[in-house]
N, CA and C atoms as an extended XYZ file, in Angstrom:
537
Properties=species:S:1:pos:R:3:atomname:S:1:resname:S:1:resid:I:1 pbc="F F F"
N       142.672       88.657       89.457 N   MET     1
C       143.560       89.559       88.917 CA  MET     1
C       143.313       90.911       89.469 C   MET     1
N       143.884       91.628       89.912 N   ASN     2
C       143.469       92.737       90.369 CA  ASN     2
C       143.522       93.821       89.137 C   ASN     2
N       142.693       94.114       88.582 N   VAL     3
C       142.687       95.616       87.025 CA  VAL     3
C       143.388       96.119       87.588 C   VAL     3
N       143.198       97.153       88.801 N   GLY     4
C       143.548       98.141       89.064 CA  GLY     4
C       145.022       97.933       89.513 C   GLY     4
N       145.790       97.523       90.263 N   LEU     5
C       147.448       97.132       90.351 CA  LEU     5
C       147.810       96.766       88.583 C   LEU     5
N       147.089       96.427       87.653 N   ILE     6
C       147.477       96.162       86.390 CA  ILE     6
C       147.975       97.194       85.651 C   ILE     6
N       146.823       98.261       85.567 N   SER     7
C       146.695       99.155       84.976 CA  SER     7
C       148.311       99.851       85.783 C   SER     7
N       148.027      100.187       87.300 N   LYS     8
C       148.802      100.831       87.317 CA  LYS     8
C       150.281      100.547       87.299 C   LYS     8
N       150.412       99.500       87.276 N   ARG     9
C       151.756       99.046       87.250 CA  ARG     9
C       152.313       99.900       85.339 C   ARG     9
N       151.194       98.740       84.676 N   TYR    10
C       151.708       99.453       83.404 CA  TYR    10
C       151.766      100.913       83.029 C   TYR    10
N       150.889      101.491       83.718 N   ALA    11
C       151.022      102.969       83.440 CA  ALA    11
C       152.108      103.979       84.222 C   ALA    11
N       152.474      103.212       85.210 N   LYS    12
C       153.459      103.704       86.078 CA  LYS    12
C       155.137      103.565       84.699 C   LYS    12
N       155.151      102.059       83.963 N   ALA    13
C       156.456      101.546       83.852 CA  ALA    13
C       156.080      102.783       81.990 C   ALA    13
N       155.272      102.705       81.536 N   LEU    14
C       154.486      103.691       79.985 CA  LEU    14
C       155.420      104.991       80.632 C   LEU    14
N       154.665      105.666       81.707 N   LEU    15
C       155.158      106.929       82.171 CA  LEU    15
C       156.926      107.319       82.355 C   LEU    15
N       157.326      106.544       83.255 N   ASP    16
C       158.889      106.237       83.148 CA  ASP    16
C       159.649      105.944       81.626 C   ASP    16
N       158.741      105.306       80.940 N   PHE    17
C       159.598      105.277       79.630 CA  PHE    17
C       159.058      106.068       78.565 C   PHE    17
N       158.274      106.739       78.892 N   SER    18
C       157.892      108.255       77.736 CA  SER    18
C       158.881      109.156       78.384 C   SER    18
N       159.377      109.426       79.920 N   VAL    19
C       159.713      110.234       80.387 CA  VAL    19
C       161.677      110.211       80.001 C   VAL    19
N       161.880      108.549       80.018 N   LYS    20
C       163.386      108.463       79.599 CA  LYS    20
C       163.375      108.949       78.094 C   LYS    20
N       162.605      108.955       77.361 N   ASN    21
C       162.202      109.138       75.817 CA  ASN    21
C       161.928      110.583       75.441 C   ASN    21
N       162.039      111.115       76.101 N   ASN    22
C       161.333      112.584       76.295 CA  ASN    22
C       160.400      112.858       75.556 C   ASN    22
N       159.497      112.125       75.443 N   ALA    23
C       157.921      111.742       74.775 CA  ALA    23
C       157.244      112.003       75.720 C   ALA    23
N       156.791      112.264       76.933 N   GLU    24
C       155.868      112.515       77.672 CA  GLU    24
C       154.958      113.253       77.752 C   GLU    24
N       154.924      114.413       76.953 N   GLU    25
C       153.962      115.092       76.488 CA  GLU    25
C       153.416      114.687       75.493 C   GLU    25
N       153.891      113.840       74.269 N   GLU    26
C       153.315      113.412       73.215 CA  GLU    26
C       152.344      112.397       73.530 C   GLU    26
N       153.045      111.115       74.750 N   VAL    27
C       152.250      110.518       75.149 CA  VAL    27
C       150.901      110.714       75.489 C   VAL    27
N       150.900      111.605       76.531 N   TYR    28
C       150.107      112.073       77.178 CA  TYR    28
C       148.795      112.631       76.511 C   TYR    28
N       149.199      113.517       75.531 N   GLN    29
C       147.844      113.550       73.862 CA  GLN    29
C       147.579      112.700       73.676 C   GLN    29
N       148.489      111.806       73.406 N   ALA    30
C       147.936      110.499       72.749 CA  ALA    30
C       146.903      109.736       73.734 C   ALA    30
N       147.193      109.504       74.777 N   MET    31
C       146.338      108.732       75.572 CA  MET    31
C       145.009      109.769       76.133 C   MET    31
N       145.298      110.981       76.422 N   GLU    32
C       144.190      112.010       76.495 CA  GLU    32
C       143.003      111.601       75.005 C   GLU    32
N       143.872      111.474       74.359 N   CYS    33
C       143.001      110.976       72.370 CA  CYS    33
C       142.143      109.912       72.873 C   CYS    33
N       142.666      108.875       72.970 N   LEU    34
C       142.410      107.340       73.208 CA  LEU    34
C       141.295      107.198       74.310 C   LEU    34
N       141.370      107.851       75.700 N   ILE    35
C       140.278      107.999       76.647 CA  ILE    35
C       138.852      108.510       76.112 C   ILE    35
N       139.246      110.052       75.591 N   GLU    36
C       138.112      110.082       74.427 CA  GLU    36
C       137.437      109.503       73.232 C   GLU    36
N       138.487      108.954       72.650 N   SER    37
C       137.884      107.427       71.820 CA  SER    37
C       136.734      106.375       72.200 C   SER    37
N       137.463      106.141       73.833 N   PHE    38
C       136.803      105.191       74.589 CA  PHE    38
C       135.192      106.151       75.418 C   PHE    38
N       135.304      107.002       75.541 N   SER    39
C       133.964      107.494       75.950 CA  SER    39
C       133.053      107.667       74.811 C   SER    39
N       133.942      108.106       73.522 N   LEU    40
C       132.790      108.628       72.521 CA  LEU    40
C       132.009      107.392       71.941 C   LEU    40
N       132.822      105.837       71.718 N   TYR    41
C       132.275      105.019       71.049 CA  TYR    41
C       132.452      103.668       71.778 C   TYR    41
N       131.126      103.834       72.504 N   ALA    42
C       131.026      102.452       73.497 CA  ALA    42
C       131.617      100.854       72.524 C   ALA    42
N       131.577      100.600       71.627 N   ASP    43
C       131.635       99.512       70.862 CA  ASP    43
C       133.707       99.880       70.972 C   ASP    43
N       134.018      100.589       71.062 N   PHE    44
C       135.391      100.492       70.678 CA  PHE    44
C       136.177       99.757       71.643 C   PHE    44
N       135.837       99.511       72.922 N   ALA    45
C       136.388       98.652       73.890 CA  ALA    45
C       136.181       97.156       73.257 C   ALA    45
N       134.534       96.796       73.523 N   PRO    46
C       134.471       95.293       72.924 CA  PRO    46
C       135.374       94.521       71.553 C   PRO    46
N       135.640       95.583       70.780 N   ILE    47
C       135.926       95.673       69.336 CA  ILE    47
C       137.339       95.222       69.724 C   ILE    47
N       138.374       95.725       70.916 N   LEU    48
C       139.666       95.761       71.458 CA  LEU    48
C       139.830       94.567       71.678 C   LEU    48
N       138.599       93.624       72.499 N   GLU    49
C       138.615       92.739       72.957 CA  GLU    49
C       138.260       91.379       72.028 C   GLU    49
N       138.102       91.962       70.698 N   ASN    50
C       137.837       90.673       69.619 CA  ASN    50
C       138.778       89.817       69.709 C   ASN    50
N       139.008       88.481       69.814 N   PRO    51
C       139.902       87.480       69.714 CA  PRO    51
C       140.197       87.128       67.912 C   PRO    51
N       139.274       87.633       67.529 N   THR    52
C       139.613       87.320       65.957 CA  THR    52
C       140.329       88.437       65.173 C   THR    52
N       140.400       89.586       65.702 N   LEU    53
C       140.711       90.644       65.113 CA  LEU    53
C       142.352       90.677       65.487 C   LEU    53
N       143.460       90.595       64.300 N   SER    54
C       145.263       90.543       64.852 CA  SER    54
C       145.656       91.681       65.574 C   SER    54
N       146.989       91.550       65.999 N   LYS    55
C       147.386       92.289       67.027 CA  LYS    55
C       147.677       93.318       66.039 C   LYS    55
N       147.642       93.438       65.009 N   MET    56
C       148.027       94.484       63.951 CA  MET    56
C       147.069       95.205       63.676 C   MET    56
N       145.865       94.928       63.152 N   GLN    57
C       144.567       95.310       63.476 CA  GLN    57
C       144.252       96.314       64.388 C   GLN    57
N       144.094       95.456       65.831 N   LYS    58
C       144.261       96.397       66.739 CA  LYS    58
C       144.592       97.305       66.895 C   LYS    58
N       146.262       97.720       66.559 N   LYS    59
C       147.179       98.004       66.822 CA  LYS    59
C       146.683       99.473       65.893 C   LYS    59
N       146.573       99.192       64.990 N   GLU    60
C       146.322      100.374       63.493 CA  GLU    60
C       144.380      101.218       64.500 C   GLU    60
N       143.537      100.169       64.678 N   LEU    61
C       142.461      100.628       65.559 CA  LEU    61
C       142.831      101.759       66.441 C   LEU    61
N       143.873      101.632       67.286 N   ILE    62
C       144.356      102.246       68.432 CA  ILE    62
C       145.078      103.649       68.380 C   ILE    62
N       145.797      103.130       67.145 N   LEU    63
C       146.545      104.548       66.297 CA  LEU    63
C       145.260      105.613       65.496 C   LEU    63
N       144.754      104.912       64.907 N   ILE    64
C       143.615      105.770       64.331 CA  ILE    64
C       142.353      106.360       65.496 C   ILE    64
N       142.349      105.837       66.733 N   ALA    65
C       141.964      106.731       67.919 CA  ALA    65
C       142.217      108.120       68.325 C   ALA    65
N       143.920      107.645       68.162 N   THR    66
C       144.354      108.642       68.630 CA  THR    66
C       144.498      109.849       67.667 C   THR    66
N       143.498      109.957       66.747 N   LYS    67
C       143.553      110.618       65.771 CA  LYS    67
C       144.758      110.899       64.874 C   LYS    67
N       145.765      109.331       64.718 N   GLY    68
C       146.612      109.591       63.514 CA  GLY    68
C       147.796      109.902       64.271 C   GLY    68
N       148.068      110.239       65.342 N   LYS    69
C       149.323      110.896       65.806 CA  LYS    69
C       150.347      109.989       65.378 C   LYS    69
N       151.222      110.647       65.182 N   LYS    70
C       152.521      109.379       64.911 CA  LYS    70
C       153.306      109.629       65.827 C   LYS    70
N       153.543      108.557       66.921 N   ILE    71
C       154.468      108.558       68.013 CA  ILE    71
C       155.233      107.638       68.553 C   ILE    71
N       156.401      107.377       67.949 N   VAL    72
C       157.258      106.543       67.624 CA  VAL    72
C       157.529      105.415       69.418 C   VAL    72
N       157.243      106.262       70.358 N   VAL    73
C       157.482      105.846       71.826 CA  VAL    73
C       156.024      105.214       72.254 C   VAL    73
N       154.879      105.516       71.850 N   PHE    74
C       153.242      105.645       71.724 CA  PHE    74
C       153.293      104.348       71.346 C   PHE    74
N       154.067      104.188       70.128 N   GLU    75
C       153.525      102.978       69.134 CA  GLU    75
C       154.563      101.652       69.710 C   GLU    75
N       155.490      102.259       70.199 N   LYS    76
C       156.066      100.699       71.408 CA  LYS    76
C       155.578      100.312       72.435 C   LYS    76
N       154.620      101.501       72.941 N   ILE    77
C       153.677      100.826       74.260 CA  ILE    77
C       152.739      100.673       74.135 C   ILE    77
N       152.045      100.744       72.589 N   VAL    78
C       150.803       99.613       72.144 CA  VAL    78
C       151.305       98.542       71.703 C   VAL    78
N       152.444       98.169       70.901 N   ASP    79
C       152.904       97.040       70.950 CA  ASP    79
C       153.343       96.193       72.149 C   ASP    79
N       153.505       96.528       73.171 N   LEU    80
C       154.015       96.014       74.050 CA  LEU    80
C       152.631       95.202       74.757 C   LEU    80
N       152.012       96.718       74.825 N   ILE    81
C       150.256       96.229       75.412 CA  ILE    81
C       149.746       95.089       74.956 C   ILE    81
N       149.500       94.940       73.427 N   LEU    82
C       149.061       94.114       72.483 CA  LEU    82
C       150.635       92.750       72.606 C   LEU    82
N       151.441       92.963       72.729 N   GLN    83
C       152.467       91.393       72.818 CA  GLN    83
C       151.951       90.480       74.310 C   GLN    83
N       151.626       91.651       75.282 N   ASN    84
C       151.449       90.885       76.559 CA  ASN    84
C       149.969       90.866       76.558 C   ASN    84
N       148.889       90.830       76.038 N   ASN    85
C       147.451       90.369       75.581 CA  ASN    85
C       146.564       91.216       76.898 C   ASN    85
N       147.233       92.859       76.614 N   ARG    86
C       146.292       93.735       78.279 CA  ARG    86
C       145.801       94.726       77.238 C   ARG    86
N       145.236       94.650       76.078 N   GLU    87
C       144.665       95.509       75.364 CA  GLU    87
C       142.899       95.191       76.192 C   GLU    87
N       142.721       94.456       77.348 N   VAL    88
C       141.404       94.963       77.988 CA  VAL    88
C       141.896       95.882       79.152 C   VAL    88
N       142.970       95.972       79.345 N   PHE    89
C       142.744       96.964       80.487 CA  PHE    89
C       143.492       98.400       79.674 C   PHE    89
N       143.425       98.476       78.573 N   LEU    90
C       143.743       99.901       77.696 CA  LEU    90
C       143.107      100.988       78.102 C   LEU    90
N       142.028      100.784       78.732 N   GLN    91
C       140.919      102.327       78.843 CA  GLN    91
C       141.806      102.427       80.211 C   GLN    91
N       141.991      101.634       81.001 N   ARG    92
C       142.139      101.954       82.380 CA  ARG    92
C       143.980      102.326       82.670 C   ARG    92
N       144.648      101.587       81.781 N   ILE    93
C       146.140      101.896       81.616 CA  ILE    93
C       146.143      103.422       81.625 C   ILE    93
N       144.983      103.978       80.325 N   ALA    94
C       145.292      105.210       79.818 CA  ALA    94
C       145.114      106.369       80.604 C   ALA    94
N       143.585      105.850       82.015 N   LEU    95
C       143.565      107.100       82.544 CA  LEU    95
C       144.370      107.076       83.675 C   LEU    95
N       145.081      106.051       84.161 N   THR    96
C       146.253      106.089       85.021 CA  THR    96
C       146.867      106.764       84.781 C   THR    96
N       147.390      106.480       83.689 N   PHE    97
C       148.601      107.412       83.057 CA  PHE    97
C       148.276      108.289       82.782 C   PHE    97
N       147.746      109.025       82.825 N   CYS    98
C       147.246      110.405       82.286 CA  CYS    98
C       147.069      111.170       83.866 C   CYS    98
N       146.771      110.733       84.669 N   ASP    99
C       146.230      111.219       86.302 CA  ASP    99
C       147.964      110.871       86.992 C   ASP    99
N       148.626      109.807       86.290 N   LEU   100
C       149.913      109.870       86.898 CA  LEU   100
C       150.879      111.065       86.906 C   LEU   100
N       150.669      111.469       85.703 N   TYR   101
C       151.233      112.304       84.687 CA  TYR   101
C       151.018      113.671       85.197 C   TYR   101
N       149.513      113.997       85.561 N   ARG   102
C       149.631      115.180       86.264 CA  ARG   102
C       149.528      115.380       87.462 C   ARG   102
N       149.933      114.281       87.897 N   LYS   103
C       150.108      114.427       89.678 CA  LYS   103
C       151.843      114.622       89.350 C   LYS   103
N       152.436      114.088       88.539 N   GLU   104
C       154.384      114.658       88.462 CA  GLU   104
C       154.423      115.942       87.737 C   GLU   104
N       153.366      116.264       87.148 N   LYS   105
C       153.841      117.578       86.778 CA  LYS   105
C       153.191      118.809       87.388 C   LYS   105
N       151.989      118.469       88.292 N   GLY   106
C       151.335      119.073       89.129 CA  GLY   106
C       150.465      119.980       88.697 C   GLY   106
N       149.853      119.492       87.795 N   ILE   107
C       148.655      119.881       86.843 CA  ILE   107
C       146.961      119.332       87.472 C   ILE   107
N       146.493      120.527       87.876 N   PHE   108
C       145.138      120.353       87.911 CA  PHE   108
C       144.196      120.109       87.120 C   PHE   108
N       143.219      119.039       86.881 N   TYR   109
C       142.371      118.375       86.286 CA  TYR   109
C       141.190      119.367       86.312 C   TYR   109
N       140.475      119.541       85.709 N   GLY   110
C       139.172      119.996       85.805 CA  GLY   110
C       138.185      119.671       84.712 C   GLY   110
N       136.771      120.065       84.984 N   LYS   111
C       135.765      119.893       83.988 CA  LYS   111
C       134.817      120.752       84.221 C   LYS   111
N       134.409      122.099       83.340 N   LEU   112
C       133.870      122.748       83.112 CA  LEU   112
C       132.060      122.499       82.677 C   LEU   112
N       131.064      122.566       83.355 N   THR   113
C       130.058      121.866       82.564 CA  THR   113
C       129.020      123.587       82.715 C   THR   113
N       128.588      123.842       81.291 N   THR   114
C       127.877      124.803       81.340 CA  THR   114
C       126.446      124.774       79.905 C   THR   114
N       125.535      125.322       80.541 N   ALA   115
C       124.441      125.022       79.461 CA  ALA   115
C       124.556      125.520       78.320 C   ALA   115
N       125.626      126.766       77.682 N   VAL   116
C       125.719      126.555       76.473 CA  VAL   116
C       127.466      126.771       76.459 C   VAL   116
N       127.885      126.655       75.205 N   SER   117
C       129.365      126.150       75.249 CA  SER   117
C       129.696      128.008       75.649 C   SER   117
N       131.104      127.666       76.074 N   VAL   118
C       131.802      129.125       76.515 CA  VAL   118
C       132.979      129.040       75.531 C   VAL   118
N       133.404      130.332       75.435 N   ASP   119
C       134.864      130.665       74.749 CA  ASP   119
C       135.859      130.629       74.890 C   ASP   119
N       137.214      130.535       74.785 N   GLU   120
C       138.168      130.216       75.397 CA  GLU   120
C       138.478      131.202       76.597 C   GLU   120
N       138.242      132.959       75.943 N   LYS   121
C       138.594      133.835       76.474 CA  LYS   121
C       137.668      133.520       78.087 C   LYS   121
N       136.603      132.715       78.135 N   THR   122
C       135.912      132.597       79.079 CA  THR   122
C       136.896      131.262       80.478 C   THR   122
N       136.943      130.643       79.154 N   THR   123
C       137.748      129.627       80.033 CA  THR   123
C       139.247      129.820       80.518 C   THR   123
N       140.235      130.553       80.018 N   THR   124
C       141.379      131.032       80.785 CA  THR   124
C       141.218      132.118       81.622 C   THR   124
N       139.691      132.692       81.516 N   LEU   125
C       139.463      133.865       82.904 CA  LEU   125
C       139.365      132.741       84.286 C   LEU   125
N       138.469      131.988       83.652 N   ILE   126
C       138.537      130.883       84.946 CA  ILE   126
C       139.550      130.062       85.542 C   ILE   126
N       140.672      129.829       84.591 N   GLN   127
C       141.732      129.176       85.182 CA  GLN   127
C       142.422      130.476       86.107 C   GLN   127
N       142.209      131.611       85.312 N   GLN   128
C       142.899      132.914       86.029 CA  GLN   128
C       142.108      132.680       87.649 C   GLN   128
N       141.110      132.753       87.349 N   LEU   129
C       140.291      132.635       88.796 CA  LEU   129
C       140.960      131.338       89.950 C   LEU   129
N       140.952      130.626       89.488 N   LEU   130
C       140.985      129.681       90.269 CA  LEU   130
C       142.680      129.661       90.879 C   LEU   130
N       143.706      130.108       89.698 N   ASP   131
C       145.110      130.419       90.310 CA  ASP   131
C       145.604      131.603       89.593 C   ASP   131
N       145.618      132.461       89.868 N   LYS   132
C       146.416      133.527       88.973 CA  LYS   132
C       147.827      133.174       88.741 C   LYS   132
N       148.599      132.516       89.739 N   ASP   133
C       150.025      132.502       89.228 CA  ASP   133
C       150.599      131.540       88.456 C   ASP   133
N       149.523      130.101       88.557 N   ASN   134
C       149.702      129.115       87.582 CA  ASN   134
C       148.976      128.738       86.628 C   ASN   134
N       148.138      129.320       85.604 N   VAL   135
C       147.203      129.240       84.683 CA  VAL   135
C       147.246      127.918       84.365 C   VAL   135
N       148.945      127.645       83.664 N   GLU   136
C       149.232      126.456       82.999 CA  GLU   136
C       149.107      125.112       83.906 C   GLU   136
N       148.952      125.459       84.813 N   LYS   137
C       148.583      123.923       85.845 CA  LYS   137
C       147.501      123.599       85.977 C   LYS   137
N       146.521      124.274       85.509 N   ILE   138
C       145.258      124.247       85.661 CA  ILE   138
C       144.823      123.210       84.120 C   ILE   138
N       144.446      122.668       83.689 N   GLU   139
C       143.272      121.641       82.495 CA  GLU   139
C       142.249      121.718       82.872 C   GLU   139
N       141.674      122.679       81.786 N   LEU   140
C       139.925      122.408       82.175 CA  LEU   140
C       139.256      122.194       81.193 C   LEU   140
N       138.919      121.149       80.842 N   LYS   141
C       138.060      121.142       79.808 CA  LYS   141
C       136.627      121.048       80.106 C   LYS   141
N       135.774      121.350       78.764 N   THR   142
C       134.565      122.060       78.834 CA  THR   142
C       133.561      121.147       78.276 C   THR   142
N       132.335      121.098       78.857 N   LYS   143
C       131.100      120.441       77.971 CA  LYS   143
C       130.172      121.118       78.296 C   LYS   143
N       129.214      121.112       77.257 N   VAL   144
C       127.834      121.252       77.392 CA  VAL   144
C       126.965      120.558       77.754 C   VAL   144
N       125.929      120.692       78.904 N   ASP   145
C       124.165      120.251       78.940 CA  ASP   145
C       123.913      120.816       79.356 C   ASP   145
N       122.570      121.366       78.485 N   GLU   146
C       121.562      122.345       78.593 CA  GLU   146
C       120.655      121.627       79.802 C   GLU   146
N       120.164      120.272       80.267 N   GLU   147
C       119.595      120.109       81.341 CA  GLU   147
C       120.059      120.231       82.550 C   GLU   147
N       121.411      121.577       82.812 N   ILE   148
C       121.689      122.767       84.166 CA  ILE   148
C       121.057      123.888       84.234 C   ILE   148
N       120.029      123.698       82.657 N   LEU   149
C       119.390      125.118       82.461 CA  LEU   149
C       120.155      126.501       82.286 C   LEU   149
N       121.240      126.630       83.066 N   GLY   150
C       122.132      127.725       83.425 CA  GLY   150
C       123.031      127.707       84.483 C   GLY   150
N       124.238      128.610       84.394 N   GLY   151
C       125.225      128.584       85.579 CA  GLY   151
C       125.856      127.327       85.224 C   GLY   151
N       126.935      126.679       86.151 N   PHE   152
C       128.243      126.238       85.806 CA  PHE   152
C       127.869      124.663       86.917 C   PHE   152
N       128.564      123.909       86.624 N   ILE   153
C       128.978      122.797       87.198 CA  ILE   153
C       130.698      122.922       87.113 C   ILE   153
N       131.293      122.925       88.358 N   LEU   154
C       133.122      122.879       87.946 CA  LEU   154
C       133.611      122.141       88.922 C   LEU   154
N       134.120      121.039       88.722 N   ASP   155
C       134.676      119.820       89.257 CA  ASP   155
C       136.348      119.723       88.887 C   ASP   155
N       137.129      120.365       89.955 N   ILE   156
C       138.166      120.282       90.134 CA  ILE   156
C       138.873      119.071       90.726 C   ILE   156
N       139.811      118.247       90.800 N   ASP   157
C       140.564      117.006       91.460 CA  ASP   157
C       139.699      116.777       92.437 C   ASP   157
N       138.146      116.259       92.201 N   GLY   158
C       137.313      115.354       92.958 CA  GLY   158
C       136.287      116.234       94.294 C   GLY   158
N       136.658      118.170       93.670 N   VAL   159
C       135.912      118.634       94.515 CA  VAL   159
C       134.764      119.497       93.356 C   VAL   159
N       133.525      119.695       93.802 N   ARG   160
C       132.799      119.940       92.381 CA  ARG   160
C       131.723      121.226       93.285 C   ARG   160
N       131.772      121.879       92.235 N   LEU   161
C       131.145      123.454       92.769 CA  LEU   161
C       130.291      123.373       91.923 C   LEU   161
N       129.007      122.976       92.348 N   ASP   162
C       127.504      123.376       91.538 CA  ASP   162
C       127.357      124.711       91.695 C   ASP   162
N       126.980      125.643       90.972 N   ALA   163
C       126.119      126.825       90.403 CA  ALA   163
C       125.248      126.554       89.646 C   ALA   163
N       124.730      125.387       89.522 N   SER   164
C       123.710      125.533       88.286 CA  SER   164
C       122.414      125.699       88.560 C   SER   164
N       121.549      126.580       87.501 N   VAL   165
C       120.081      126.693       88.205 CA  VAL   165
C       119.169      125.767       88.449 C   VAL   165
N       119.859      124.560       87.659 N   LYS   166
C       118.774      123.219       88.074 CA  LYS   166
C       119.205      122.640       89.395 C   LYS   166
N       120.266      122.938       89.644 N   SER   167
C       120.429      122.640       91.195 CA  SER   167
C       120.157      122.966       91.900 C   SER   167
N       120.080      124.735       92.382 N   GLN   168
C       119.129      125.543       92.409 CA  GLN   168
C       117.500      125.327       92.793 C   GLN   168
N       116.878      125.237       91.689 N   PHE   169
C       115.764      124.470       91.740 CA  PHE   169
C       115.162      123.296       92.633 C   PHE   169
N       116.316      122.498       92.393 N   VAL   170
C       116.310      121.408       93.484 CA  VAL   170
C       116.357      121.847       94.750 C   VAL   170
N       117.318      122.147       94.648 N   GLN   171
C       117.160      123.108       96.542 CA  GLN   171
C       116.209      123.795       97.154 C   GLN   171
N       115.582      124.566       96.016 N   LEU   172
C       114.362      125.044       96.415 CA  LEU   172
C       113.049      124.484       96.743 C   LEU   172
N       113.116      122.999       95.955 N   LYS   173
C       112.095      122.123       95.993 CA  LYS   173
C       112.438      121.803       97.505 C   LYS   173
N       113.545      121.111       97.788 N   LYS   174
C       113.272      120.371       98.891 CA  LYS   174
C       113.054      121.369      100.448 C   LYS   174
N       113.346      122.307      100.173 N   ASN   175
C       113.451      124.029      101.091 CA  ASN   175
C       111.970      123.773      101.256 C   ASN   175
N       111.612      123.780      100.460 N   LEU   176
C       109.756      123.955      100.430 CA  LEU   176
C       109.115      122.794      101.074 C   LEU   176
N       109.514      121.866      100.569 N   LYS   177
C       108.915      120.555      101.147 CA  LYS   177
C       108.956      120.482      102.882 C   LYS   177
N       110.274      120.992      102.774 N   HIS   178
C       110.380      120.722      104.460 CA  HIS   178
C       109.747      122.052      105.314 C   HIS   178
N       109.608      122.655      104.375 N   ASN   179
C       108.824      124.036      105.706 CA  ASN   179
C       107.470      123.755      105.663 C   ASN   179
């Protein structure tokens, strides 16, 4: 069974269904919450795969993971996934759905990692530096990682700009070893 193919087919169908029902933005936000829940709670996926839980219990867990947002189209999507016993693929479906949504809307996805938290003004400034004309087309998530010591790491659509102090120390160490 090709996990990637199943996830992509479901994600594509779910995006089409969301668009037809004018709910793609709400479903996208729910999928983002779902992805966050999968990453924050390591037990979430195994719980959904537990055969002793009823479909109704699994649905409740999924809806709680989306921060309780009541979206009729999303609930229908969850019902379809559970009806076809595809909850095992839910995380990949959500990830693929978000990728397809961003691609369709022309949104660039990025992650800014810093040693200390940054405010909204700084995040907006970085978005403007990346694209002055289309700030709303850049979705930038922020993450704090004290291990980088200072500076930042910016990942946008598979491209990484590493201006962290930690990476500069690593590079300096390599240069000293070779000289």
